[in-house]
Structure formats: structure tokens, C-alpha cells
N, C-alpha and C positions, 0 to 999 in steps of 0.2 A: 511495423508489426500490425497485421490486420486482425481485428477483433470485432466480433459481432455480438451485440448486446441483446440476446434473446432470452428473457427471463423464464418463460414457461418451459422451454426445453431444458434450460440450465437447472431449474428446480427439480424436474423429474430425474435427471441424471444425478444430481447431487444427492438426493435422498436414497436412490437405489445404490449408488456407490458407497454411501455411508453404511448402509446395511451390510453390503458385501465385505467391506473393510472391517467392520465391527465383528462380524461372524468369524472371519479368518484370524483375527487377533485374540479372540476371547480365551481360547485354550491356553495359549502361552501367557497371557496377561494374568490369568488366575494364579499363576505360580509366584507372582511378585506384586507387592504393593509398597508405596512409599512409607517410610517410617519417620520422616521429618518433612517440614515444609518445602515446597518446590518453588524455585525462583522462576519467574516469567520475565526475562529480560526484554526490554523494548528498545529497539535501536533508533529511537527518536525521542524528542522532548514531549512534555505533557501537553495535552489538548488537541494533538493532531489525530489523523485517522488511525495510525497504528496504536497510539496510546488509548484512544477511545475503544477500539476493538478489543485490545488486550484486557482492559478493565471490564468491559462488558462480558467477555468470556470468563474472566475470574469470578464475577458475580453469578453468572449462570452455572458454572461448575459447582460453586458452593451451594447455591440454592437447590440444584438438582441432585446433589450428593454424588457427583461424577468422580470425585477424588476423595479418598479417605483422609488426606492431609491438605492443609491450606495451600493455595496457589498465591504467591506474593509477587505482584508486578513491581518491576524496578526499571526506571528510565536510565538508559546509558546512550544518550544521543550525540555525545561529543564527536567532533570530526566527521560529521555526516554518517554516523553509525560506526566509525572506526573503533571507538571505545567499546562498543558492544561486541563487535567481531573479535577483537583481541581477547576480550573477557571470555568469550565462548571457546576460543582456541586454547586458552589456558586451563579450561575445565575438562580437558580430554578424559573420557571414561566416567565422567560424573553422571549419576542417574537422577540428579535433582536440579537440573538447569534446562530450561526451554528458552527459545528466543523467538519473539515475534518479528517477522521480517517485512521489508518492503523492497522496492527496486534498488535502493542503495546497497542491498545485499550483494548485487552484482557490481555496481559502479564504483563503490568506495575501494574495494580491493584492486580494481583495474586502474584507478587513478593514483593510488598512494601505496608506498612500500611499507605495508604493515605486516607482511609475512603471513598472510591469510589466504588459504585456498579453500573456497567454499565447497569444492568437490570432496573435501575430507569430512565435512559435517554430516550429521545424520538427519535425513529428511523425516519429518513426522506427519504433517498434514497441510495441504493448501485448502483454505476455507472459502476464499472468494477472490474475484477479480474486481478491482476498483477502477473508477473512471476519472477523467480529468475534464474540467470545464473552465473556460475563460470567464473571469468575473470582473466587474467594476462595481463601484458603489452607486447607489441610487442617486446620490447627489451629483455624480459626474454628468448626468443628463445623456449619457451614451446608451443607445438601445440596440445597435446592430454592429456587425463586423466592419462595415465600411466607415462608420463614424469612429470606431475604435482605432483603426489603422490611421485615419486622418489625424486624430488627436495625438497619437504617439509620434507620428512624423513631425507634427508641428512642435511638439515638446522636445524631441530628441532625447539626449541623455538626462534631461530634467524629469523624464517620465520614469517612475520607479515601479518595477515589477517585484513583488514580494514572493518569496518561496522558501521551502524547507531545505536547508543545507546548500552546499556548493558542489556542482558536478553530479548532483543526484537528480531525482525525477523532475522536480519543478524547474530546475535550471536547464535540463535537457529540453523540456517542452518550451521554455522561453527561447532557447536557441533555435528551435524549430520555427517559432513564430518570426524571429528576427531574420532568419534566412529566407523564409517564404515571402515575407512582405518587405524585405529590405529595410528593417527597422534597426535602431541602435538605442536601446533603453538601458537604464541602470538596474542591475539585478541586486536586490537587497535580501541576504539570507537571514533566516530565523531558525530557531532550534526545532520548532514544531508547527504543524499546520494550524493549530488553534491560535497561536500567536500571529500567524500570517492573516488569518481571517479577521481577527480583532484589529490588526493594523490597517486593513483596508477600510473598515467601517470608521476607524478613528481618523482617517485622512492622512496617515503616515506614509502610505504607498498608494499607487494609482490603479493597480490591477493585480490579479493573482490567477493562478491556475489550480486553485484548491480542488481537492476531491469533494464531491457533493456533500458527504457527511460532515466535512469540516465547515462548510459554509451554510448548511441547511437551516440552522437557527436564524441566521441573519436574513436568508432568503425568505423564510416564512414570515419574518417580521417586516418584509418589504424594504430592507436596507441594502440589499445587494442584488445585482442584475446579472443573470447568466447570458453571455453573448453567443457562445458557440461551444459545442461538445467535441472532444477529440475521440469520437467513436464513429463507427460506420453506420450505425442506426441511431435514431433519436432515443434518448433515455426516457423511460416511462414516467419518471418523476418530473421531467421537464419537457412535456409534449410540444410546447411552443418554441423550444430552443433548437435551432438548426444544428446540424453537425458541420464540421469543417469540410467533410467530404461532399455533402450536398451543396455547399457553398463554392465548390470547385477547387478545394485545396486538399491535397493528399496528406493530411496531418492526423494520424491515428496513433494513440498511445494509451496503454493501460498498465495497471500495477497489481502485482499479486499480493495477497494477504495470507501469509503462511507461517508455519512454525517449524523450527529445526532444533536439533540438539547437538551436544558436543560429539566430536569424533569418538568412536568406540563406546558409545553408551551401551550398556548391557542389553542384549536382545529382549529379555523379558520386560525391561523398563520401556523400551521402544514400543513393544506390543501394548503395554498398559496405556501409554499416552496416545497411541494411535486409536485404541478402542475408545478412550475418553473423548477425543475430538470427533470421532465418528458418531458417538451418541449425541454430542453437542450439536453437530451439524444437522441431525435429524429432528431437533427440537422445533416445534412450531414458532416459538419465540424468536429463534434465529432466522427462520425463513421470513417472518414478518419484518424483522429488522432489516434484512437485505432489501426487501421491497421498499420500505420506508426511506432508506438511506441511499438508494440507487446503487446497490452492490449486486454483483452477479455471483450467486453461490456456485462454486465450482470445485467440488471436493476431489482431492487427489492425494495419494499416499505412496510410501515405499519407493521402489526403483523407478516407477513412472514419474514420481515427483522429482527425484534426483535428475532424471533425464531432462525433464522440463527445465529445471534450474540451469543445467549446463547449456542447453540450447539458448535460453534467454541470456546467459552470460555472453555467449558468442554474439548474439544480436546487439547487446549493449556495447560490446567492444567495438563493433563496426559503427554503431551510432556515435559513440564518443570520438572515434577517429574522424568521421565525417564532419563532426561539429568542431574539430580541431582541439579536442580535449582528451587525448589518449592517456595511457598509463605513464606514471612518472618514473 
């Protein structure tokens, strides 16, 4: 998956797309408003990128009065998001459930027989594209990719790579590293990216591929070291951190941060939530957050978003197959 991290272009397109989407949805959305609280299901544990974003959005929506009813975040991260996916499937037609997604939205249904077809869900909005960085603790003494590879080879399976879930994003990126550098480490799954970041600093694991927002606090405190980014261009927040590409390794991977709804959500409710996220996307606070946390705002809705999901599902199916972890 080739992905270019160009923030200035992304911001311009994001804001204009938000205005277009909001204008188109307003008329239909005016005919419906929620009359009870809305669940915002998070298909990951607490403290990770998906959880942090969902709770940020919840607070912004409340503060800016973008919804006339409360938005209630609920974590359902069991089974690498399988719990959340099944929950959403069982809410067919419900106008009061949204789900915050990540790339396990594709991989979990491909790997497990949970009876979920994401093509049946209702797309609402893609808010951003997130990035991956290879991290070690400052105490490791490792400062570059060559040192990292040498250390992992010396440790073998004693080297512990922490990540969120099994067969999801972090484990896929780990598999990419193992294949590219002929490594054989032990992958340790956690429920959320926040727990992964803490485990690295606590010395319970040796490296991670955390999203920048999950590791940023420890990085700013000088406790973690970014070794290389899985992007085609350097991330603005880490100007001194090389990309895998510039180091001669074709390792590029990114993750969407989106919201979907159950199958057959009423059209007027879809319009309401699409308008809500469009207004949220245009807020200066959100644009500042994306810059501070190394996110690329990339707003997309409706049929275009569904087409994106299905293309990414096919890409992930091929990636899982190449990594020897296909559907069960």
C-alpha cells in the first residue's frame, strides 16, 4: 500500500470535502435528530489510537453542540475487534449506534468465521489516515535500524514485539519486518495501543510499531525512540526519523480512522451523522490535533468511502495470504 504523507494538501482537501459533504447532507438531516443517547462503539481497548480519537470526538461533539443527544463511547475490543463487529451486525437498522474503525475492520472478518461482511455496513465518515513507526525504549540504547536488526537477530525469539491484537495491524507490520530482515521475534498481543506503549517503557516488551499518537507522550518525555517510519515521506512530527523507504526497504503501511453504522440505518440518520462528522472535521481544534499527533486528515463519506473500504479489504486479504495468515 503506497501512501504519501503530505499534510498541507491533505488539509486543504479535507476542509473543502467536509464543506461539500455537510452542505449535501443538511437538508435530509434537518428531518431527523436523535431522541436518545448514541453509542460510539470502539473496536479496540482503552488507551489506543482508536480509543483516544473516539473520546476526543465525543468531547468535541459535546463541546461544539454538534449533536442534540450525548455520544457514549463503549469499548468492545475482544477478539481483535470481533466483539464490536458482531455487535454492529446485530444492530441492523438501528439509528443509535456508530462504530470507530481501524484496519482490523478488514482483517478480523478475513481471519475468523464471525459471519460479518463489512460490505453490508453503512459508511459514515473517514476522518484521517494514521501512520506506523518502529519504536524502542530509550534505555535500549538503539538509535538506528541497523542496530535494531542486529539486536533482534542476536536475541531471536527472546525479543518481544508488542502490538494490538493478533492478525491485525501491528502483527501485520511485525510480519513485514520479520520477512524483510529475516527475523524471528515473539509477538505479544495487547488489547489496546495504550497498553502496548506502557509495556515498552515498563520493559515488558522490547519494541513496538505504535501509531505516533499512542507513543507521543513517552516520546516527548524522552523515554522512547522512533527508529523508522512506515511511510513514503518523513512525518512532520519526526523530521529526523527516516522512512523505511529511504533506508532501502519497501515497507509502507497506514491505517484508516473511520466511522461506520449498522446495515440499513435510516437514510435521515445517516445524513445527520455525516453532517455531524463533516462539521467536526472542519473544526480548527481537529486540524491542530492531526498536526500535533502526526495524523493525516483525509475526509471521505458515502459511496466513495464504501468503495475505499472494499478495495482495502482486498488489499488486506492479499497481504494476509502473503504473510501466511489467511482466512480461517
